[in-house]
N, C-alpha and C positions, 0 to 999 in steps of 0.2 A: 504494500500500500504506500501511496505517497499523496501529498497534498501540495499543489503548486500555488493555489490561490492567486493566480495572476489576473483573473477576470471572472466575473460571475457565470457567464455562459460560454465564453470562448476557451476551448481546450488548449493545453500547452504540451507540445511534443516532449519537452524535457521531463516534465512530471510523469507523463505516461511511460517514457523510456525508463525512468528510475523504478517505477512500479513493476514493469515487465522484468527488468534485470534483477530486482529484489526477489521476485517470485522464482525465477530460475536459480538464483543463488541459494535461496532457502531449500529448494528441492534438490540441489546438487546436480542441476542439469546444465549442459552447454547448449546454446541455440541449435547447433547441428543435430542434437538428439530430439528436438521438438519438430514434429511434422505437420502440426495443425494448430491454427488459432481460431477460436470462436470469438470473432472481433466484436467490439461494442457496436460498431457499424450502424449508425443511425441514419445513414443515407443522406447526410447533409454535406454540402461541399466543404465547409470548414472542418467539421468533425472527422470525416473520412480521410481527408488529406492529412490532417495532423496525426491521426492514428497510423496511417501508412508511413508517415515520416518517422514516427517512434519505432515501429516494427523494423523499418529499414535501418535505423541507427543501431539496433541491437543485433540484427542478423547480418548486416553489412552486405558483402558480395554474395552471400548465400541466401538472400531473401527469396529468390526464385524457388528454392526447395521447400519453403514454408507454404503450405496450402492454407487459404484463408476463406472463411465465410462468416456471415452474420445471420443468425437464425431469427432475428427480430422480424424479418419480413414474413415469417410463418406464424409467429405467436404474438406479435405486437409488443409494445412496451408496457410491461406489467408493473411499472413503478418499482416498489421495493422487492418484488418477487422476480424481476427479470434476471438479475445476477444468479440467483439460485437455480432457476430453470436453465439458463445457459450453461452453468457449471454441470448440471445433470446431463444435458445434451452432450457436452464435451466428454464426460466420463463414458457415456454410451458410445460415442464415436470411437473411443479407444477400445472399449470392450468388444464392440462389433466390427471394428476396423472398417467403418463406413463413415464417410464424411458427408455432413448435411450441406445442401446447396445454398447459394445466395438466390433465393426465389425472386423471380421477376427482375433480375439484374440484367437488363438488356444493353445498357450503355454505361459502363463504369466510368467514373471520373478519370479523365486521362492522367491526372497527376498521381493517382493511386496506382502505382506500378507494383501490384501484388498479383500473386498466382491464385486467382479466385476459383473456388469450386462453383461450377455452374450446373444448370439444368437439373437433373435428378439426383445429384450427388455423385460420389465416387467411392469405389472400393479402395481401401488403403491397407493392404496386407502387411506392410512394414511399419505401421503406426504403433509407436511405443510410448509417446509422450505428446501432450498438447497443453495449450494454455487457453484460459477464458478471461476476457477483459471486460471490466465494467467501469465506466467513467461517469462522473456526476457533476452537477452544477457546483460551482465554487472550486473546482480543481481537485476533487476527491477522486483518486485513481486506485482501483483495486484489480489485481490480477491473481488468478489462481493457476498453479501448475499441477498437472496430473501425470502420473507415470504408470505404465502397466508393469506388474511384477509377475 
């Protein structure tokens, strides 16, 4: 978790990056071990671009190997329950080795250079670890890391 508090509604890539890195560090994971991110992904130009920037800062040149989707397009924003549901979906993705799609994502923001899961989702036979990101107003950034044992 991190809190950047730079603006009430505008996210900060640095704060998100710190939360992502802290989750990986606490889990003892290197970015190369993580194959999927259930992104906060609110489908806003600013939010999605900032989140893509934060992921890119952590993964660096290996960002193409990270598969990314946001499940909000399928379940909506459930306020306080969103993070819990997305975490459960992330755990199921690892257990079933099946990645959920970005439903209705026909024209991704060009600045979001991420390897998006599209259409009906994808099989991920080598998926062993994933993260789930939740970001809130005021710069509260929460990321959970999960690993298959």
